[in-house]
C-alpha atoms as an extended CHARMM CRD file, in Angstrom:
* protein
*
       179  EXT
         1         1  UNK       CA            -32.7480000000       29.5790000000        2.3660000000  PROA      1               0.0000000000
         2         2  UNK       CA            -31.4530000000       27.7340000000       -0.6430000000  PROA      2               0.0000000000
         3         3  UNK       CA            -31.5030000000       23.8630000000       -0.5440000000  PROA      3               0.0000000000
         4         4  UNK       CA            -28.4230000000       22.2630000000       -1.3330000000  PROA      4               0.0000000000
         5         5  UNK       CA            -28.0260000000       18.8220000000       -3.3840000000  PROA      5               0.0000000000
         6         6  UNK       CA            -30.7490000000       16.6840000000       -4.8930000000  PROA      6               0.0000000000
         7         7  UNK       CA            -31.6690000000       14.3270000000       -1.8430000000  PROA      7               0.0000000000
         8         8  UNK       CA            -34.3540000000       16.3990000000        0.0500000000  PROA      8               0.0000000000
         9         9  UNK       CA            -36.3000000000       13.9080000000        1.8220000000  PROA      9               0.0000000000
        10        10  UNK       CA            -37.0030000000       10.2960000000        2.6200000000  PROA      10              0.0000000000
        11        11  UNK       CA            -38.6590000000        9.5170000000       -0.7220000000  PROA      11              0.0000000000
        12        12  UNK       CA            -35.5510000000       10.8560000000       -2.3990000000  PROA      12              0.0000000000
        13        13  UNK       CA            -33.3120000000        8.3750000000       -0.3180000000  PROA      13              0.0000000000
        14        14  UNK       CA            -35.6680000000        5.4690000000       -1.4230000000  PROA      14              0.0000000000
        15        15  UNK       CA            -35.4660000000        6.2190000000       -4.9630000000  PROA      15              0.0000000000
        16        16  UNK       CA            -31.8100000000        6.2450000000       -5.0110000000  PROA      16              0.0000000000
        17        17  UNK       CA            -31.6070000000        3.0020000000       -2.8350000000  PROA      17              0.0000000000
        18        18  UNK       CA            -34.0980000000        1.3380000000       -5.4630000000  PROA      18              0.0000000000
        19        19  UNK       CA            -31.8020000000        2.5550000000       -8.3070000000  PROA      19              0.0000000000
        20        20  UNK       CA            -28.4510000000        1.1490000000       -6.7180000000  PROA      20              0.0000000000
        21        21  UNK       CA            -30.0620000000       -2.1440000000       -5.4380000000  PROA      21              0.0000000000
        22        22  UNK       CA            -31.6480000000       -2.7860000000       -9.0610000000  PROA      22              0.0000000000
        23        23  UNK       CA            -27.8500000000       -2.4570000000      -10.5760000000  PROA      23              0.0000000000
        24        24  UNK       CA            -25.7180000000       -4.1890000000       -8.2110000000  PROA      24              0.0000000000
        25        25  UNK       CA            -25.1590000000       -7.6340000000       -8.9390000000  PROA      25              0.0000000000
        26        26  UNK       CA            -24.2950000000       -8.8380000000       -5.7220000000  PROA      26              0.0000000000
        27        27  UNK       CA            -25.8430000000       -8.5920000000       -2.1380000000  PROA      27              0.0000000000
        28        28  UNK       CA            -24.6420000000       -5.7570000000       -0.2810000000  PROA      28              0.0000000000
        29        29  UNK       CA            -24.9000000000       -4.3300000000        3.4270000000  PROA      29              0.0000000000
        30        30  UNK       CA            -25.8640000000       -0.9090000000        4.5220000000  PROA      30              0.0000000000
        31        31  UNK       CA            -22.4910000000        0.3190000000        4.6500000000  PROA      31              0.0000000000
        32        32  UNK       CA            -21.9380000000       -0.6490000000        0.9760000000  PROA      32              0.0000000000
        33        33  UNK       CA            -25.4320000000        0.8570000000       -0.0820000000  PROA      33              0.0000000000
        34        34  UNK       CA            -24.1340000000        4.1820000000        1.8500000000  PROA      34              0.0000000000
        35        35  UNK       CA            -20.9290000000        4.2410000000       -0.0350000000  PROA      35              0.0000000000
        36        36  UNK       CA            -22.6400000000        3.7410000000       -3.4810000000  PROA      36              0.0000000000
        37        37  UNK       CA            -25.6610000000        6.4160000000       -2.6430000000  PROA      37              0.0000000000
        38        38  UNK       CA            -23.4620000000        8.8130000000       -1.1600000000  PROA      38              0.0000000000
        39        39  UNK       CA            -23.2110000000       11.2900000000       -4.4010000000  PROA      39              0.0000000000
        40        40  UNK       CA            -24.8030000000       14.2250000000       -2.6090000000  PROA      40              0.0000000000
        41        41  UNK       CA            -23.7950000000       16.0460000000        0.4710000000  PROA      41              0.0000000000
        42        42  UNK       CA            -27.5830000000       16.0160000000        1.7120000000  PROA      42              0.0000000000
        43        43  UNK       CA            -27.5680000000       12.1720000000        2.5230000000  PROA      43              0.0000000000
        44        44  UNK       CA            -26.5140000000       10.8370000000        5.7750000000  PROA      44              0.0000000000
        45        45  UNK       CA            -25.7980000000        7.2660000000        6.7680000000  PROA      45              0.0000000000
        46        46  UNK       CA            -28.7410000000        7.7140000000        9.2510000000  PROA      46              0.0000000000
        47        47  UNK       CA            -31.2090000000        8.3420000000        6.2890000000  PROA      47              0.0000000000
        48        48  UNK       CA            -30.1820000000        4.9030000000        5.0370000000  PROA      48              0.0000000000
        49        49  UNK       CA            -30.2630000000        3.2410000000        8.0460000000  PROA      49              0.0000000000
        50        50  UNK       CA            -33.7990000000        4.4410000000        8.5820000000  PROA      50              0.0000000000
        51        51  UNK       CA            -34.8070000000        3.9160000000        4.7650000000  PROA      51              0.0000000000
        52        52  UNK       CA            -33.3740000000        0.4890000000        4.2090000000  PROA      52              0.0000000000
        53        53  UNK       CA            -35.5660000000       -1.2560000000        7.2150000000  PROA      53              0.0000000000
        54        54  UNK       CA            -38.5830000000        0.4700000000        5.9110000000  PROA      54              0.0000000000
        55        55  UNK       CA            -38.0620000000       -0.8630000000        2.3160000000  PROA      55              0.0000000000
        56        56  UNK       CA            -37.7000000000       -4.4260000000        3.6380000000  PROA      56              0.0000000000
        57        57  UNK       CA            -40.8500000000       -4.0300000000        5.5650000000  PROA      57              0.0000000000
        58        58  UNK       CA            -42.7440000000       -2.5700000000        2.3610000000  PROA      58              0.0000000000
        59        59  UNK       CA            -41.0770000000       -5.7050000000        0.4900000000  PROA      59              0.0000000000
        60        60  UNK       CA            -38.7970000000       -3.7090000000       -1.9350000000  PROA      60              0.0000000000
        61        61  UNK       CA            -35.9070000000       -5.1270000000       -0.5840000000  PROA      61              0.0000000000
        62        62  UNK       CA            -35.2510000000       -8.4520000000        1.1530000000  PROA      62              0.0000000000
        63        63  UNK       CA            -32.4150000000       -9.1290000000        3.8460000000  PROA      63              0.0000000000
        64        64  UNK       CA            -30.2730000000      -12.1460000000        3.6530000000  PROA      64              0.0000000000
        65        65  UNK       CA            -27.9260000000      -13.7680000000        5.7370000000  PROA      65              0.0000000000
        66        66  UNK       CA            -25.2230000000      -11.3910000000        7.1300000000  PROA      66              0.0000000000
        67        67  UNK       CA            -27.4650000000       -8.3950000000        7.2480000000  PROA      67              0.0000000000
        68        68  UNK       CA            -27.1640000000       -7.8500000000        3.5380000000  PROA      68              0.0000000000
        69        69  UNK       CA            -29.6030000000       -6.9880000000        1.1740000000  PROA      69              0.0000000000
        70        70  UNK       CA            -30.9560000000       -7.8380000000       -2.3590000000  PROA      70              0.0000000000
        71        71  UNK       CA            -33.8000000000       -5.9620000000       -4.2800000000  PROA      71              0.0000000000
        72        72  UNK       CA            -37.2140000000       -7.9880000000       -4.5190000000  PROA      72              0.0000000000
        73        73  UNK       CA            -39.4580000000       -8.3490000000       -7.7480000000  PROA      73              0.0000000000
        74        74  UNK       CA            -41.6090000000       -5.5790000000       -6.3680000000  PROA      74              0.0000000000
        75        75  UNK       CA            -38.5810000000       -3.3660000000       -6.1230000000  PROA      75              0.0000000000
        76        76  UNK       CA            -37.3690000000       -4.0240000000       -9.3330000000  PROA      76              0.0000000000
        77        77  UNK       CA            -40.8220000000       -2.9130000000      -10.5620000000  PROA      77              0.0000000000
        78        78  UNK       CA            -41.1410000000        0.1830000000       -8.5910000000  PROA      78              0.0000000000
        79        79  UNK       CA            -37.5240000000        1.2360000000       -9.7700000000  PROA      79              0.0000000000
        80        80  UNK       CA            -38.4440000000        0.6830000000      -13.5840000000  PROA      80              0.0000000000
        81        81  UNK       CA            -41.3290000000        2.9240000000      -12.8680000000  PROA      81              0.0000000000
        82        82  UNK       CA            -39.5350000000        5.6600000000      -10.6650000000  PROA      82              0.0000000000
        83        83  UNK       CA            -35.8430000000        5.6070000000      -11.8030000000  PROA      83              0.0000000000
        84        84  UNK       CA            -36.3530000000        8.6330000000      -13.9080000000  PROA      84              0.0000000000
        85        85  UNK       CA            -37.0100000000       10.6410000000      -10.4920000000  PROA      85              0.0000000000
        86        86  UNK       CA            -33.3190000000       10.2760000000       -9.6490000000  PROA      86              0.0000000000
        87        87  UNK       CA            -31.7650000000       13.5040000000      -10.3890000000  PROA      87              0.0000000000
        88        88  UNK       CA            -29.2610000000       13.0000000000      -13.2310000000  PROA      88              0.0000000000
        89        89  UNK       CA            -25.9670000000       14.0890000000      -11.7210000000  PROA      89              0.0000000000
        90        90  UNK       CA            -26.7660000000       11.5840000000       -8.6400000000  PROA      90              0.0000000000
        91        91  UNK       CA            -27.5540000000        9.0500000000      -11.2510000000  PROA      91              0.0000000000
        92        92  UNK       CA            -24.3450000000        9.4230000000      -13.2690000000  PROA      92              0.0000000000
        93        93  UNK       CA            -22.2720000000        9.2540000000       -9.9080000000  PROA      93              0.0000000000
        94        94  UNK       CA            -23.9580000000        6.3840000000       -8.6680000000  PROA      94              0.0000000000
        95        95  UNK       CA            -23.9910000000        4.3720000000      -11.5930000000  PROA      95              0.0000000000
        96        96  UNK       CA            -20.1900000000        5.0540000000      -11.7580000000  PROA      96              0.0000000000
        97        97  UNK       CA            -19.6300000000        3.8150000000       -8.2870000000  PROA      97              0.0000000000
        98        98  UNK       CA            -21.9470000000        0.6260000000       -9.1070000000  PROA      98              0.0000000000
        99        99  UNK       CA            -20.0040000000       -0.1640000000      -11.8760000000  PROA      99              0.0000000000
       100       100  UNK       CA            -16.7440000000       -0.1910000000      -10.0540000000  PROA      100             0.0000000000
       101       101  UNK       CA            -18.3980000000       -2.1850000000       -7.2160000000  PROA      101             0.0000000000
       102       102  UNK       CA            -19.6700000000       -5.0650000000       -9.7750000000  PROA      102             0.0000000000
       103       103  UNK       CA            -16.4080000000       -5.0900000000      -11.5610000000  PROA      103             0.0000000000
       104       104  UNK       CA            -14.3120000000       -5.3370000000       -8.2920000000  PROA      104             0.0000000000
       105       105  UNK       CA            -16.5660000000       -8.1870000000       -6.8610000000  PROA      105             0.0000000000
       106       106  UNK       CA            -16.6070000000      -10.1170000000      -10.1380000000  PROA      106             0.0000000000
       107       107  UNK       CA            -12.7290000000       -9.8400000000      -10.4950000000  PROA      107             0.0000000000
       108       108  UNK       CA            -12.3610000000      -10.9280000000       -6.9300000000  PROA      108             0.0000000000
       109       109  UNK       CA            -14.3840000000      -14.2180000000       -7.6490000000  PROA      109             0.0000000000
       110       110  UNK       CA            -11.6000000000      -15.0530000000      -10.4830000000  PROA      110             0.0000000000
       111       111  UNK       CA             -8.5330000000      -14.3030000000       -8.4650000000  PROA      111             0.0000000000
       112       112  UNK       CA             -7.9190000000      -16.4840000000       -5.2040000000  PROA      112             0.0000000000
       113       113  UNK       CA             -5.1690000000      -16.4610000000       -2.9590000000  PROA      113             0.0000000000
       114       114  UNK       CA             -4.6540000000      -18.3500000000        0.4790000000  PROA      114             0.0000000000
       115       115  UNK       CA             -1.9290000000      -18.3630000000        2.7790000000  PROA      115             0.0000000000
       116       116  UNK       CA             -1.0980000000      -21.2110000000        5.2470000000  PROA      116             0.0000000000
       117       117  UNK       CA              1.7540000000      -22.1950000000        7.4280000000  PROA      117             0.0000000000
       118       118  UNK       CA              3.8220000000      -25.1900000000        6.7920000000  PROA      118             0.0000000000
       119       119  UNK       CA              5.1520000000      -27.4560000000        9.5550000000  PROA      119             0.0000000000
       120       120  UNK       CA              8.8040000000      -25.9690000000        8.7830000000  PROA      120             0.0000000000
       121       121  UNK       CA              7.7040000000      -22.7720000000        9.8210000000  PROA      121             0.0000000000
       122       122  UNK       CA              7.8480000000      -21.0430000000        6.5480000000  PROA      122             0.0000000000
       123       123  UNK       CA              4.4900000000      -20.1690000000        4.4400000000  PROA      123             0.0000000000
       124       124  UNK       CA              2.6900000000      -21.5580000000        1.5590000000  PROA      124             0.0000000000
       125       125  UNK       CA              1.0200000000      -18.9900000000       -0.9020000000  PROA      125             0.0000000000
       126       126  UNK       CA             -1.3360000000      -20.5890000000       -3.0400000000  PROA      126             0.0000000000
       127       127  UNK       CA             -2.5550000000      -18.2740000000       -6.0160000000  PROA      127             0.0000000000
       128       128  UNK       CA             -5.1720000000      -19.0080000000       -8.7700000000  PROA      128             0.0000000000
       129       129  UNK       CA             -6.5770000000      -17.0730000000      -11.4010000000  PROA      129             0.0000000000
       130       130  UNK       CA             -9.4440000000      -18.5040000000      -13.3250000000  PROA      130             0.0000000000
       131       131  UNK       CA            -12.2410000000      -17.8310000000      -15.8570000000  PROA      131             0.0000000000
       132       132  UNK       CA            -15.8180000000      -18.8110000000      -15.6300000000  PROA      132             0.0000000000
       133       133  UNK       CA            -14.8010000000      -22.0310000000      -17.1250000000  PROA      133             0.0000000000
       134       134  UNK       CA            -11.7090000000      -23.1550000000      -15.4300000000  PROA      134             0.0000000000
       135       135  UNK       CA             -8.3700000000      -22.4810000000      -13.8230000000  PROA      135             0.0000000000
       136       136  UNK       CA             -6.1960000000      -20.6150000000      -15.9680000000  PROA      136             0.0000000000
       137       137  UNK       CA             -3.2070000000      -20.4190000000      -13.5020000000  PROA      137             0.0000000000
       138       138  UNK       CA             -2.4010000000      -22.2460000000      -10.2440000000  PROA      138             0.0000000000
       139       139  UNK       CA              0.7300000000      -21.6530000000       -8.3410000000  PROA      139             0.0000000000
       140       140  UNK       CA              1.9570000000      -22.2150000000       -4.9000000000  PROA      140             0.0000000000
       141       141  UNK       CA              4.9150000000      -20.4060000000       -3.5380000000  PROA      141             0.0000000000
       142       142  UNK       CA              7.2020000000      -20.3740000000       -0.4770000000  PROA      142             0.0000000000
       143       143  UNK       CA              7.5980000000      -17.4660000000        1.5690000000  PROA      143             0.0000000000
       144       144  UNK       CA              9.9170000000      -17.1870000000        4.6760000000  PROA      144             0.0000000000
       145       145  UNK       CA              7.7140000000      -14.9420000000        6.7490000000  PROA      145             0.0000000000
       146       146  UNK       CA              4.1100000000      -14.2640000000        7.2760000000  PROA      146             0.0000000000
       147       147  UNK       CA              4.4280000000      -10.8060000000        5.9680000000  PROA      147             0.0000000000
       148       148  UNK       CA              6.2480000000      -11.7270000000        2.7920000000  PROA      148             0.0000000000
       149       149  UNK       CA              3.5380000000      -14.3170000000        2.3420000000  PROA      149             0.0000000000
       150       150  UNK       CA              0.7290000000      -11.7370000000        2.4530000000  PROA      150             0.0000000000
       151       151  UNK       CA              2.6880000000       -9.2230000000        0.4410000000  PROA      151             0.0000000000
       152       152  UNK       CA              3.0180000000      -12.0680000000       -2.2450000000  PROA      152             0.0000000000
       153       153  UNK       CA             -0.7550000000      -12.6940000000       -2.1240000000  PROA      153             0.0000000000
       154       154  UNK       CA             -1.5280000000       -8.8870000000       -2.3260000000  PROA      154             0.0000000000
       155       155  UNK       CA              0.7560000000       -8.4080000000       -5.4680000000  PROA      155             0.0000000000
       156       156  UNK       CA             -0.9530000000      -11.4900000000       -7.1450000000  PROA      156             0.0000000000
       157       157  UNK       CA             -4.4290000000       -9.9490000000       -6.3620000000  PROA      157             0.0000000000
       158       158  UNK       CA             -3.4890000000       -6.7740000000       -7.8910000000  PROA      158             0.0000000000
       159       159  UNK       CA             -1.5380000000       -7.9640000000      -10.7960000000  PROA      159             0.0000000000
       160       160  UNK       CA             -2.8980000000      -11.4830000000      -11.6230000000  PROA      160             0.0000000000
       161       161  UNK       CA             -4.0520000000      -10.7760000000      -15.2880000000  PROA      161             0.0000000000
       162       162  UNK       CA             -0.4470000000       -9.1040000000      -15.8940000000  PROA      162             0.0000000000
       163       163  UNK       CA              1.4830000000      -12.0520000000      -14.4490000000  PROA      163             0.0000000000
       164       164  UNK       CA             -0.5540000000      -14.5400000000      -16.4560000000  PROA      164             0.0000000000
       165       165  UNK       CA              0.0680000000      -12.6840000000      -19.6950000000  PROA      165             0.0000000000
       166       166  UNK       CA              3.9010000000      -12.3810000000      -18.9830000000  PROA      166             0.0000000000
       167       167  UNK       CA              3.9880000000      -16.2260000000      -18.0750000000  PROA      167             0.0000000000
       168       168  UNK       CA              2.2920000000      -16.9290000000      -21.2460000000  PROA      168             0.0000000000
       169       169  UNK       CA              4.3180000000      -14.6510000000      -23.6430000000  PROA      169             0.0000000000
       170       170  UNK       CA              7.3540000000      -15.9200000000      -21.8000000000  PROA      170             0.0000000000
       171       171  UNK       CA              6.3670000000      -19.5410000000      -22.2820000000  PROA      171             0.0000000000
       172       172  UNK       CA              4.9930000000      -19.4190000000      -25.6450000000  PROA      172             0.0000000000
       173       173  UNK       CA              7.8510000000      -16.9750000000      -27.3240000000  PROA      173             0.0000000000
       174       174  UNK       CA              9.8160000000      -18.8180000000      -30.0420000000  PROA      174             0.0000000000
       175       175  UNK       CA             13.5440000000      -18.9350000000      -28.9070000000  PROA      175             0.0000000000
       176       176  UNK       CA             15.9770000000      -17.2370000000      -31.1570000000  PROA      176             0.0000000000
       177       177  UNK       CA             18.4930000000      -19.8190000000      -32.0970000000  PROA      177             0.0000000000
       178       178  UNK       CA             21.9450000000      -18.6450000000      -31.8890000000  PROA      178             0.0000000000
       179       179  UNK       CA             23.7930000000      -18.8480000000      -35.2390000000  PROA      179             0.0000000000
C-alpha cells in the first residue's frame, strides 16, 4: 500500500514542531502548534500530544505558564541542523501559517479595545491604536447596549488602520474655500 503525505513517524512530527517553534515569535499552546503544523493529512493531534511533552523532557522545548511552549537554545540548534529534513511542501504551508499567526498576534498588540458598563446603564467602548513608540489614536465611544458596544469594538479591531487613515485625511485635508 502506498504511503500518503510527508509525515510518517514521530521523528517527522518532532522535526516539524522544531521548524514551527523556531519561527513563531510568541509562546503557543499545543492547539496552536497543531493548527500551524497541520499541513499534512498524516499528522494528528495525538501525535503532537505525544511529541511535545517528549520534546520538553529532552530539553528542546520549554513549558511556560498557561501550558504554552517556547523553543530552547538546544531546540534552535537542533532545528538549524535538521530543518532541511522537513518536506518542502509541508515547510511552505507551515511557513505561510506561521507568518499569518505572527502578523495577527503582533497586530493585536497594537490594537486595543475595552468595553465597560457605565453607572447610567449604557456602555463605554475605549479604542486605541498604537505603534511601537506611542499611541496614535485613542477614542472613547458610548454605546446604548452591550451588543452595540461589542460590535463597535470588533469593527474597530478589524479596521483600526483604515479608520486612523480616514481620520487623518479628514483632519489634514485643506478645506476648499467658497468663492
